N, C-alpha and C positions, 0 to 999 in steps of 0.2 A: 335348485332355483328354477322357478317358473319363468317362462319367456317374458322378458320385458321388451324385446324387439317385436313390434307388431306389424311392420310392413316394410317393403322396399320403397323408399321414398324417391330416389333418383338414380339415374345412370350418369356416369362421367366418362365420355369418350375423348381420346386424343386423336385428332383427325388432321390429315394433310390438306384437305380441300374444303374450307369452310363454306365457300359459295355453293359448291355442289351439295353439301349437306343441307344448307338452307333451302335449296330448291327441293331436295328429297323430302325433308320433314314438312315443309309448308305446302308444296304443290302436290305431293303424292300422299303422304300419310295424313295430313290435315292437322298437324300441330301448329301452334301459334308461337312466333318468336316473342320472347319476353324482353323486359327492360334489363340492360346490362347492370350487373350488381357488383362487378369488380374482379380483380385478379386475372383479367383477360378472358374470363369464361363467358360463353354465349349461351344463355338459357332459352329453353323451349318449353312450352306449356301444353298439357293435354287435359287440364282442368283448371280450376280457379287458383291453384297454387302458382307461386312465382316461377318455380323451376322444377320440371320433372326429368328433362334431358339436358345435360350440360355438355358443351363442346369446348375443347381448348385446342389451339393450333399446335401441331407437332407431328413428328414422323411415324409414331407408333401405329396409327390406324387400327386402334384396338380399344378394348375396355381398360380403363386404368383405375376406376374406383366405383364402388357401390355405396349408396347412402341408405342406411337402415334406420328407420325412425323408432324412437322410444318416446313414452308419453310425457316425460317431464325431466327437469334438471336433476331431480333426485334419482329418477330411474337411470339417467345417464351415469351418475356416480356409481350406482349399484352394479350396472353392467361393466363399468370400467374395473371395479374391484374384482368382479367375477372373471373377466378376461385375464387380468394379472395373476389371479390365483390359479388359473389354468396353465400358467407358464408362458403366456404370450405378452410381448411388449406392446405398449399402447401409449400414444402421445396425445396431448391436448392440442387441438387445432387452434389457430390464431383467430382473433376477432375478425380480421379481414377475410380469412378463409371461410368462416361461417357466413359472413355477410354475402360473399360472392356466390354461395350456394343457397341463399335465401333461408337460412336457419339461424336460430339463436345461439347455438353452441354445438360443438362436435368434438369427438375424439377419433383417433385413427389407429387401426391395427391392420394386419395383413393376413389373408387366408393363405393356406399352404402353397398355392400356385403363384403367389406374388401380387395379386390384385388387392388394392387398398380397400379395406372395409371401414367406412366412415359412419360411425354411430352418432345420431344427432337428435336434438329435440327442438321444438318451436318452429315449425315450417311457416314461412311467410306466404301470404296471399298476394296475387298480382294486384296492381292498382286498378284494374278493370276486370269484369267477369270474362271468363274464357269465351271466345267467339266460336260458335259452331258453324262456321262458314261452309266447311266441307263434310264434317261429321255431324249430321243433323241430330242424332240421338246421343252424341257424346261418347267419351271413352269410359270404360269401367275402371274406376280407381277406388277412392274411399278406403274402407277398411282392408281392401285387397291390395292396396298399393298400386304402383305405376304399371306393373306387369310382371313378366318373368324373364329369365335368361337361361341359356344353356352354356355352362362354364367348363372350360378344360380342367381336368383333374389328372395330374401325373399319377396319383394314387387315389382311386375313388374311395377306398376305405379311409385313408387319412383325411381327405377333404370332407367326406361325410361326417367323420367324427368331429371335425372342427365345427361344422355348422350345427350338429346336434348337441354336442357337449358344451361348446363355448357360447353359441347364440341360441340354443334351445329350439332348433328346428325339429320337425318330426318327419318320419318316413311316409311318403304317399304311396309309391309303388316303384316297380322296375319295368323296363322293356328290354327283353333279351331275345334276339333273333338273328338270323343270317339273311342278308339281302342278296340279290343276284350279284354275281361276281365274287361270291364267298366273302362279302363284307360283313364282319361281325358287329352287331349292335349290342351294347351293354350300357344302359343309361339308368341312373338312379334319380328319383324325383323327390324333392323335399319341400315341405310347406311350413309356414310360420303363422298363417291366418287362414280364413276359409278358402282363399284361392287354392285350387288343386295343387299347384306347385309354384314356388317363387324361384327355386333353383333346380336345374337339371344338371347332373354331373356326367360327363363322358370323357374318354381318354383319346389320345392320338389326334388332337386338333392342332392346326397350324398356328392359331391365335388363342389368346385367353378366351375369347368369345366366339361361339358358333353362331348364335342368334340372340336377339332380344325380342320379346313379344309385347305388343300393345293390343288390348282387347277393346272392341267396340260394342256398344249396347244394341246395335241393330245389324242384322245380316245384310240388309240393303247397303249400309255404310261400308261394310267389308267389300261387297261387290263393286261399289263405286270406287273404292280405293284401288281395287284390282284394275278397273278400267283406267284410272289415272296412271297407274304404273305402266301399263302398255302405252298409253298416250304420250308419256314422258320418256319413253325408251329405257325404262328401268328393267333390268333382266329379272323376270319371274322364273325362279328355279323349280318351284312346285306350285301347281295350280290348286284350286280349292279341294279340300279333303277333310276328313274327320279322324282325329286321333282316338284310339280306344280308351286311353286312361283318363284324360281330362275332358273328353267328349266335345272338344272345340272344333268348329269348322274354321279352317284357316288357309292362308296361302303364304308362301315365302318369297321374298325378293331380295336382291343384293343391294346393299348400301354402297355409297361412294368409297367406303373404306374396305370393301371386300367381304366383310362378314354380313350376315343376313338379318333381315327384319321379318318377323312373323306377324301377320295381322289376323285377328280372329274374333270369333263371336260364340257365345253360348257355353262357356266353360262350366263344368260341374264344380261344386264346392265340397269342402271337407268338414265334417263334424267329428272332432277328435273323440267324442264319447262313443261313437259307433263305428268309426272308420277301421277297415281291415285292409292292410296293404296287400296288393296283388302283383304277380309277375305276368306280364303280357308277352305274347310270342309274335307280335306284329307291331309295326310302326303306325299304320293307318288302317282304319276299317274300310275306307274307300278313298279314292282320289289321291291327291298329292302327286300327280303325275307331272312330268315336265311338259309344258305347253309347246315345246319346240320339237318334241318327238311325234311325228305324224307319219302314218303309213302312206305309201304311194297312192295316188288317186287315179281313177279310171273314168272315162267319159261314158255316160249312159243317157237314155232318153230323159231321165229325171235330173240331169246335170252331173257334176263330178261326184263320185262316190268312192269311199275307201275300197 
């Protein structure tokens, strides 16, 4: 079966502090709060769609569902059959659940780690165009979907098999290395469209989600978002840097729920007809240093110097 899943349509997070998340998404990231659609979910927009990020009140402070888009109701039926034939249970979402997510219909299954995988068709547009008040060039979405995420996998092999065999993702590459402190990195990257990866799988994480990534169309917008993070006292854990595999220039900051948000620009894309997976021995080509680690300063005639 060829892939009928063509993009990651939305994230659904359960968060304990809705007001803090509203400030984070609107004042720092540059998302726009959407019109409530039901079920107590609070939607946020990064393009003309009605909902790209959904929040619900609750104690988890974690990812609870991923929405993957298929092109039609018939495609949703086909992928439902495929999931069941693969030995996985799948349930039909209610009309109210679909409306609350801004989609026409959805079904729900679960990846091996317990995060809901909501397959949907018919995404709704917002009642007004997306306002680029803070992100002048906009976010990169379209055929590449809302962004990517780094997901906890108790067994990388099992979770990789789920996404590849059940949802028809493809392997992009791996990063395997050892960081200072003898910290072992072993991450597998999977794609389902030209975006370099939609899913990154790693083990040993305290939450389902390590980070989610939103891509901006301009490096200047990324820099402005970094400035807004500092101005709003958001903890930036990694400053600007470039990853070797997707070639994105990004920074990482901590959300009000404790997991991270990566904001980036300039990602490479995948052409399945020519793509060859690679294993990289580093996390970054340059940068991604903590801005809070600074060497002692000394006074000179030219002012304070490291």
